[in-house]
N, C-alpha and C positions, 0 to 999 in steps of 0.2 A: 389882458386876461378877461375872460367872460365871467359875468356874474352867474353863479350856479347855486341852486338851493336844494335842500331836501324838502320835498313836498308830500311825501307819502311814506307810510311805514306800517308793516303788518308782521305779526309773528305767531307761531304756533308751537306749543310744547307737547311732548308725548303724553303728558298726563291727561290731555283732552281727548285722547283716542282710546278706543277699546280694541286692543289687538296691536298689530304691527303694520301700519300703513306703508305703502310704497312711497317713493319720493314724489311721484306724480300726485298721489292722494294727499300728501302734505302740502304741495305747492298750489294746487288748483284753488282752494279757498283763499290762500294768500293773495293770489293775483286778482281774484274777484273783489277782495277787500280793497286792494290798491286801485282798481278801476272805479270802485264806488267812491273812494276818497277824492279822486282826481276828476271824475266825470269823463275819463278817457275810455277808449276801446283799445284793443290790441294794436290797431293801425296807428295810434297816436304815439306809440313807443318807438323811438328811433334806434335804440341800441339795447341789447340784453346782455348781461354778464352774470355768470354764476360762480359760486365757490363751493367746492366739495372735494372729496378724495376718492379716486377709484380704488386705491389700495385698501382704505378702510371699508369701502362698500363691498369689496371682494369681487369686483368685476371690471373688466376693461371698458373704458368709455361710458361709465355709468351716467355721466352728466348728459350724454346724448339721450338717454331714456327720459331725463327730466324735461327735455325740450318738448316732449309730448304734452306737457302741461301748458306750454305756450300755444302750440298749434303751429305747424310749419308750412301751411298753404294759405296765402302766398309765403315764400321764404322770408326769414327774419335775419337781421343783422345781429349775430350772436357770438359771444366769446366765453371763455372759462378760465378760472385760475384754481390751482390746487392750494387754496388759501382760505382764510376766513372771509366772510361777507365784506368786511371793512376794506380788504384789498381789492375785491371785485368792484366796490364803490370807487376806489381810487382809479382803477382802469377806466371806469365809465366817466369819471370826472375829466380824465385826460382826453377821452374820446370827444366829449362835449367841447373841451377847450380847442380842439382842432377845427371846430366849425362844421364838421361833417354831419353832426346830429345836434338837435336841441333838447332831446329828452332821452332818458334811460331808465330802465327798471332792472335792478340788480337783486339777486336772490342767492340764498345758500341753504344747504340742507345737510344733515348728517344723522346717521343711525348708528351711533356708537355702541348700542346694545348688541349689535351683530357679533361683536367679539369682546375681548378683554381690553378695553381702550387703554387703560393706564399702563399695561404691559406693551401693547402694540406701539405706543408712542416712543418706546425705547429705540425703535428702529430709526428715529430721526437723529439720534445722538452720534457723536464722533465715532466712526466705525472701527477704529483700531484699538482704543483703550476703554471706551465707555459701553458701546453696544454689546460686546461679549459679556459684560456684567449684568445686563438686563435690569438696570435700575428703573423702577417705574416713576411716573411723574410725582406721585405723593412722596416717595422716598427722597427724590431730589429736592422737592419743596421743603421737606423736613430738614434736610441739610442746610438749606438757605435760611430757614427760620431759626435753627440752632446757631448759625453763624451770627445772626443779628442779635440774638439773646446774649451770646457770649461776648459780643462787642459792646453790649450795653446800649444798643440802639432802640430796642423795644423789649417787652417781656410778655409773658403769657396773658397777663391781665389786659394789656393793650390789644393783643390779638382777640381776646374774648370780647372786648368792647366793640371792635369792628364787627365781629360776627353777630353780636346782640343787636346792634343798630341795623344791620342788614336784614336780619330775620324779622325785626319789628317793622321796618319799612316795607317788607315783602307782603305784609298783611293787606296792603293797599294795591298790590300788583296781582291781577287775576291770572297772570301767566307764571307766577312763581311755583316752582315744583315743591318747595318747602318753605315754611315760615315758622314763627314761634312766638314766644312771649316770655321766654326764659330769661331770668336775670343773669347778670355777669357771674355772680357767685354760683348759680346753678350750672352754667356752662363750664366753669373751672372745676366743678366737682365731677364732671364726666370723665370716663376713662380715656387714656391715650389711645390714639389710632396709629400714628407713626411719629413717635416722640420727636419734637414737642407739639405735634399737631393732634388735635381731637377732630372728630368727624365734622363738627360744625365749622372748623377752620378750612375745610376742603370743599370745593364746589362739587355738587352732585353730578354724576354722569347722566346726561340728559339727551334724549333724541328730540329733534325738532327742526324748524326751518324759519326763515325770516326773509323779508323783502324790503327794499328801500326804493323810492322813486326820486329821481333827480330831474331838474328842469332848469333851463337857462332863461334869464331875462324875463320878458313878458310872458313866456309860457309858464314860468313859476308864479307870477303875479295873478295869472288867470285862475290858478288852482287854489292858492292860499292868500288870504288877506294879510297874513304875517308869515311869509316863508322863512325857513331857517337857512339864511345865506351862508355858504361856506366861505369864510374869510381866510382860512389857512389849512393846509394839509402837509404833513411831514412824517416820514418814517425812516428809521435806521435800524441796523442789526448789530448785535455784539458777537464776539467770536463764538464759534461752535463748541470749542473745547471748554469743558467746565473748569479745568485746571488753570486756565489762563484768565479767569474772571473773578472779580470780587463779588461774591454772591449777595453781599449786603447792598449792592449798588445795581443800578440799571442805566449805564451810561448812554445807551441808545435812546432811552426815554428822555434823559436830560438833553441830549443833542436835539431831539425833535422839539422839545419845549423851547429851547433857545432859538430855534429857527422861526418860532411863531410869536404872536403877541397875545399873551395870556392875561394881560392887565384887564381888570374889570370882569373876569370870569365869575359867574355866580353859581353855576352848576357844573360839576365834573362827574361824568359817568366813566368810571375806571374799570377796565376788564382785568380784575384781580381774582383769579381762581382760588387763591389762598389768602386767608385773612392778613397775614403779615405783608403780602405783596401790595396791598393798599397802602400800608405804612411806607413802603419803599417808594411807591409812585408819588405819594403826596410830597415826599421830600425832594424827589428828582424833578417834579414839576413846579416846586416852590409854591404850592397852593396856599392861599391865605386861610386862616382859621375859620373865617366866615363863609367859605365856599361849601355849598351843600354837596357832599360826596355820595354818589350812588343812592339818590332818593328812591330809585326803583327797587332797591335791594341788591342790585349788582349780580355778579356771577356766582356769588355764594348761595343764591337761592334758585338759580336756573342757569345752566351753562351748556346749551346745546352746541355740540361740536360743529365748527365752521360757521356758526351764526352768532355766537355770544358777543364777539367784538363789534359786528355790525349792529347788533341790538343796542349796544351802548350809544351808537350814533342816533338810532331811531328814538331812544328814550330821551336823549338830550334835545333832539329836534322837537319832540312833542312838547317839551316845556317852553320852548320858544314860540311854537304855534299858539299855545294856550296863554301866552303873556306872563308866565310864571318866572321867566328869565329873559334878560336882554342879550346875554352872551354866555355860551356854554362850550365846554370842551369834552369831546368823547375820545376814549382811548381803546385801542385793541392791541392784544399781544399774541405772539406765536412763538412756538419753541419752548424749551424747558427754562424755568426760572427767569422769566421775563427776558428772553434772549432778543426778540425782535419786537419793536413797539411802533405803533402808528398813532398820531394825534390828528384830530379834526376839530377845528374851531368854527363855531357857527354863531351867527348874530341875527337878531331881529332888527329890522330897519323901518323907519317911518315911511 
């Protein structure tokens, strides 16, 4: 296996723009930032891979338009996944492992404001019994949260504590769409949104984009004094049918964790779009109490569709670059109620 590291990361949130930018307008400044971080030009990138959704964008082959942000003369080696940035990163990692390329730039973008995202995502549910009911993502998360409360696994205060910490940490994150300083008691006093969820328990619907840069071996060392070396990648998926799953669990996250070495992890960036899902993930990953969870604020403060999972990778890598952590794990999820989960372990090495 080749040594591959994350050496670049850039993100943009819709809050930074006045109006509604196209995907190209979102991506051009991201690529420029990645070039500046690495000292590369377009010709130094061996492979490009994007994550987005033509269905949500409302047009066929919308990802082809995004290639305009790269520039196609001379032609580039490019691919696409209808998934989060984290899965585009996985494809790029595999591409580097084949030896065909040494470098990759992966990116993702999503304009969820173009439609009613939380209703649209009902289309990914099991088509015979669930999709006709049109349950939105918040309602399904509410069922999951209630199942955990009724089972005595967590309570509303524990959920509020997660939200309060995320909102507080977000004050240090310039890309956060929302932050706060409210106490746990203030959060518990707020009205219900989808019982037992309050609005602060739910990730905001956010437009945005993000990019990650991967490099192998000496190419990574040329870019970073302390690259974030990927020491493990794993992902699994649980059954599609909600009726066959224990909603208080995320077995696919547990299987992914068991396939990796999480001993010594100091930072965990978890893609938990709802406060109680962080509690589920902490248990399934068996994280120690002293692990810093979502120091960036996590998805509860900014959750751009198709980028939020990859942003967790970038935020974890950034802490390794800065020397704040020696080992970190990043998590991404897809589907309702933590149906599919990916874990990426990164380390800083002497």
